[in-house]
C-alpha positions as CSV (number, residue, x, y, z in Angstrom):
1,M,22.7,24.4,45.9
2,N,21.3,22.2,48.8
3,T,17.6,22.8,48.3
4,C,16.8,20.9,51.4
5,R,17.7,23.7,53.7
6,H,15.2,26.1,51.9
7,T,11.9,27.2,53.5
8,D,8.7,26.3,50.8
9,E,8.3,30.0,50.4
10,E,12.3,30.4,49.4
11,L,11.8,27.5,47.0
12,V,8.8,29.4,45.1
13,R,10.7,32.4,45.3
14,Y,14.1,31.0,43.6
15,Y,11.9,29.0,41.1
16,L,9.8,32.3,39.6
17,A,13.2,34.4,39.7
18,T,15.2,31.4,37.6
19,Q,12.7,28.8,36.3
20,K,15.0,26.4,37.5
21,S,13.1,22.5,37.9
22,D,15.3,21.8,40.9
23,Y,13.6,24.1,42.9
24,F,10.0,23.1,42.0
25,G,11.3,19.6,42.1
26,Q,12.5,19.8,45.7
27,L,8.3,21.2,46.5
28,Y,7.2,18.5,44.4
29,K,9.4,15.7,47.0
30,R,7.9,17.3,49.8
31,Y,4.2,17.5,48.9
32,S,3.6,14.8,46.4
33,N,2.6,12.6,48.7
34,K,0.4,14.7,51.2
35,V,-1.3,15.9,47.9
36,Y,-2.2,12.0,46.8
37,R,-3.5,11.7,50.2
38,R,-5.9,14.3,50.4
39,C,-7.1,13.8,46.6
40,L,-7.6,10.0,47.7
41,T,-9.5,11.2,51.0
42,I,-11.8,13.4,48.4
43,T,-11.8,10.6,45.3
44,K,-12.0,7.4,47.6
45,D,-10.1,6.3,44.4
46,P,-6.5,5.6,43.8
47,V,-6.2,5.9,40.1
48,D,-8.4,9.3,40.2
49,A,-6.2,10.6,43.1
50,E,-3.0,10.0,41.3
51,D,-4.4,11.5,38.0
52,F,-5.6,14.5,40.2
53,M,-2.2,15.2,42.1
54,Q,-0.3,14.7,38.8
55,D,-3.2,17.8,37.6
56,I,-2.7,19.7,40.8
57,F,1.2,20.1,40.4
58,V,1.0,20.9,36.6
59,R,-1.8,23.6,37.6
60,V,0.7,24.8,40.7
61,L,3.6,24.9,38.3
62,S,2.0,27.3,35.6
63,G,0.1,29.0,38.7
64,L,2.7,29.5,40.9
65,H,3.2,33.2,40.3
66,N,-0.5,33.3,42.3
67,F,0.9,32.5,45.3
68,K,1.4,35.9,46.9
69,E,2.8,34.4,50.6
70,K,-0.3,35.5,52.3
71,S,-0.3,32.2,54.0
72,T,2.2,29.2,54.0
73,F,3.1,27.7,50.7
74,S,1.5,24.2,52.2
75,T,-1.8,26.0,53.2
76,W,-1.8,27.4,50.1
77,L,-1.3,24.0,47.9
78,Y,-3.7,22.4,50.1
79,T,-6.4,24.5,49.5
80,V,-5.5,24.5,45.7
81,S,-5.6,20.8,46.0
82,T,-8.9,20.7,47.8
83,N,-10.8,23.1,45.4
84,Y,-9.2,21.0,42.6
85,C,-10.5,17.6,43.7
86,M,-14.0,19.3,44.8
87,D,-14.5,20.8,41.5
88,R,-13.8,17.6,39.4
89,M,-15.8,15.8,41.1
90,K,-18.8,18.1,40.9
91,L,-18.2,18.0,37.2
92,N,-18.1,14.0,37.4
93,R,-21.0,14.4,39.2
94,R,-22.7,16.6,36.6
95,R,-21.7,14.5,34.0
96,S,-23.4,11.5,35.6
97,D,-26.2,13.6,36.4
98,W,-26.5,14.2,32.5
99,V,-25.6,10.4,31.5
100,E,-28.4,9.4,34.0
101,L,-30.8,11.2,32.2
102,D,-29.6,9.6,29.1
103,H,-30.5,6.5,30.6
104,E,-33.5,7.7,31.7
105,I,-34.8,8.5,27.8
106,A,-33.1,5.2,26.3
107,R,-34.8,3.1,29.4
108,T,-38.3,5.1,28.8
109,L,-37.4,4.2,24.9
110,A,-36.5,0.8,25.7
111,E,-39.7,0.0,27.7
112,T,-42.1,1.7,25.3
113,N,-41.0,-0.6,22.9
114,D,-38.1,-2.9,22.0
115,Y,-38.1,-2.5,18.7
116,I,-38.5,1.2,18.7
117,H,-37.7,3.0,15.2
118,L,-35.0,6.0,15.1
119,E,-38.6,8.3,14.2
120,E,-40.1,7.3,17.3
121,R,-36.9,8.4,19.4
122,Y,-36.7,11.4,17.3
123,Q,-40.6,12.3,18.3
124,L,-40.1,12.0,21.9
125,I,-36.8,14.3,21.0
126,D,-39.4,16.3,19.3
127,L,-42.1,16.1,22.5
128,I,-39.4,17.1,24.7
129,L,-38.1,20.2,22.9
130,E,-41.9,21.2,22.5
131,K,-42.5,20.9,26.4
132,I,-39.6,23.0,27.3
133,A,-39.1,26.9,26.1
134,P,-36.3,27.7,23.6
135,C,-34.5,29.7,26.4
136,E,-34.4,26.0,28.6
137,S,-33.2,23.9,25.6
138,M,-30.5,27.0,25.0
139,Y,-29.2,25.8,28.5
140,L,-29.1,22.2,27.9
141,R,-27.4,23.0,24.4
142,M,-24.7,25.0,25.9
143,K,-23.9,23.0,28.9
144,Y,-23.7,19.5,26.9
145,Q,-23.5,20.2,23.7
146,D,-21.4,23.4,23.7
147,N,-19.4,21.8,27.0
148,M,-19.6,25.2,28.5
149,N,-19.0,25.4,32.2
150,I,-21.1,27.4,34.7
151,R,-18.8,30.1,34.5
152,E,-18.6,30.4,30.7
153,M,-22.2,30.1,30.7
154,A,-22.9,33.2,33.1
155,L,-20.5,35.4,31.4
156,T,-22.1,34.7,28.0
157,L,-25.9,35.2,29.4
158,Q,-24.6,37.9,31.6
159,V,-26.2,36.4,34.8
160,K,-25.0,35.2,38.0
161,D,-23.7,31.8,38.2
162,S,-25.8,30.9,40.9
163,A,-28.9,31.7,38.1
164,V,-26.9,29.3,35.6
165,K,-26.6,26.4,38.2
166,M,-30.7,26.7,39.1
167,R,-31.9,27.2,35.9
168,L,-30.2,23.8,34.6
169,K,-31.2,21.9,37.7
170,R,-35.1,23.1,36.8
171,V,-34.6,22.1,33.0
172,R,-33.3,18.8,33.8
173,D,-35.9,18.5,36.7
174,K,-38.3,19.2,33.6
175,V,-37.3,16.8,31.2
176,K,-37.3,13.7,33.8
177,D,-41.1,15.0,34.3
178,I,-41.9,14.8,30.8
179,L,-40.2,11.6,30.9
180,I,-41.9,10.3,33.8
181,V,-45.2,11.5,32.0
182,Y,-44.4,9.8,28.6
183,Q,-43.9,6.6,30.6
184,L,-47.4,6.6,32.1
185,R,-49.2,6.9,28.8
């Protein structure tokens, strides 16, 4: 069957009905370059754009049943691609914020004493944990130790996603403030 004559939506229906890779392969051929360019526009990094494009098509393949033809396939794919890239960029920013916080702790320790002992590092961590409430510590542990995403945390804590985001931001800000005060000593 010549798949070049079929619309995107027909190819989706045929793939879902038969699971023949030729149908999805044709969609991939039609859109992989466009998805790559969209990813590159967002990431500004060709390697990330290539990785994201591959991830997007894996997700699209496994989630093709979610395409309900309320819009064209290309619009749906564009939305999925944009959302995926933006989510990954946000995740990378959050991770870099945490790494930045780790660097601030390390810099504070290094500036305090080039030959600081491990015991003093533990004292700084204890100081930080004393200054923040147990529930604040719990947010940091869930996010960075347990690697939970915002949604998982919200479900576990039975609060809205926005509440989790705000509380995490406040705790990180509080830890940064503690480090600043510690540096002034």
